C-alpha positions in Angstrom: 161.0 49.7 97.6 163.4 47.5 95.4 167.2 48.6 96.8 169.2 50.2 93.8 173.2 50.6 93.5 174.0 54.2 91.6 177.4 52.3 91.3 176.5 49.6 88.6 175.5 52.3 85.8 177.6 52.3 83.2 180.2 54.7 83.1 180.5 54.9 79.0 177.1 55.3 78.1 175.7 57.2 80.9 177.7 60.4 79.2 174.8 62.7 77.6 176.4 62.4 74.0 176.9 58.5 74.2 174.1 58.0 76.3 171.9 59.7 73.2 174.3 57.8 70.5 173.4 54.2 72.5 169.9 55.3 72.1 169.5 55.7 68.2 171.7 52.5 67.0 170.1 51.0 69.4 167.3 51.6 67.3 169.3 52.2 63.7 172.1 50.1 62.7 174.5 50.9 61.5 173.7 53.9 61.1 175.8 56.3 58.8 178.2 58.5 60.8 176.4 61.9 59.5 173.2 60.8 60.3 174.2 59.9 63.6 175.7 63.3 64.3 172.6 64.6 62.9 170.2 63.0 64.8 172.7 64.2 68.6 173.3 66.9 67.5 177.6 66.5 67.8 180.0 68.4 65.8 182.8 65.7 63.7 185.0 65.6 66.2 182.8 65.6 69.4 181.1 62.7 68.4 184.3 60.9 66.7 185.7 61.1 70.3 182.3 59.2 72.1 182.3 57.4 69.8 186.3 56.4 70.1 184.9 55.7 73.7 181.9 53.3 72.8 184.8 51.4 71.1 186.8 50.5 73.9 184.4 49.5 75.5 183.4 47.6 71.9 179.8 48.8 72.6 180.0 50.0 68.4 181.9 49.1 66.0 183.1 51.3 62.6 183.3 50.7 59.3 185.2 52.3 56.4 183.5 52.6 53.2 182.5 54.3 50.7 179.0 55.1 49.1 180.3 55.8 44.9 183.0 57.7 45.2 182.6 59.3 48.0 183.7 58.1 51.8 181.0 57.1 54.2 181.8 56.0 57.5 179.0 53.4 59.2 178.3 52.6 62.8 176.7 49.9 63.8 176.3 48.8 67.0 177.6 45.4 68.0 176.1 42.3 69.8 177.9 42.9 72.9 176.8 47.0 72.9 173.2 45.7 72.5 173.2 44.1 75.6 175.4 46.9 77.7 172.4 48.8 75.9 169.4 46.6 77.9 171.5 46.4 81.1 172.3 50.1 80.8 167.6 50.4 81.0 167.0 47.8 83.4 169.7 48.9 85.8 167.8 53.1 85.3 164.7 51.1 86.3 165.5 49.7 88.9 166.0 52.9 89.4 163.2 55.0 88.8 161.8 52.0 90.8 163.6 52.1 94.0 162.5 56.0 93.9 158.4 55.7 94.1 
């Protein structure tokens, strides 16, 4: 049985919606804001709030651009964000292994 310290879990990622954001961006980056909103089943305001927290942690980068005449917001997973995501998954795996 391996030891696990639950205090090592990254709180910036661990919230349910932020977890979904990170999981989706780890497979699709960049993701259009509208697509990400649909995938994690969030409102505009709720998604914006959680993206701000991830942006403060330097886990995501928001790019405002346009597609033709329409505004387009893209959400990128940063290198630091990908590393944090992998670390998060490894720590959760330790927690699961400790429970066996």
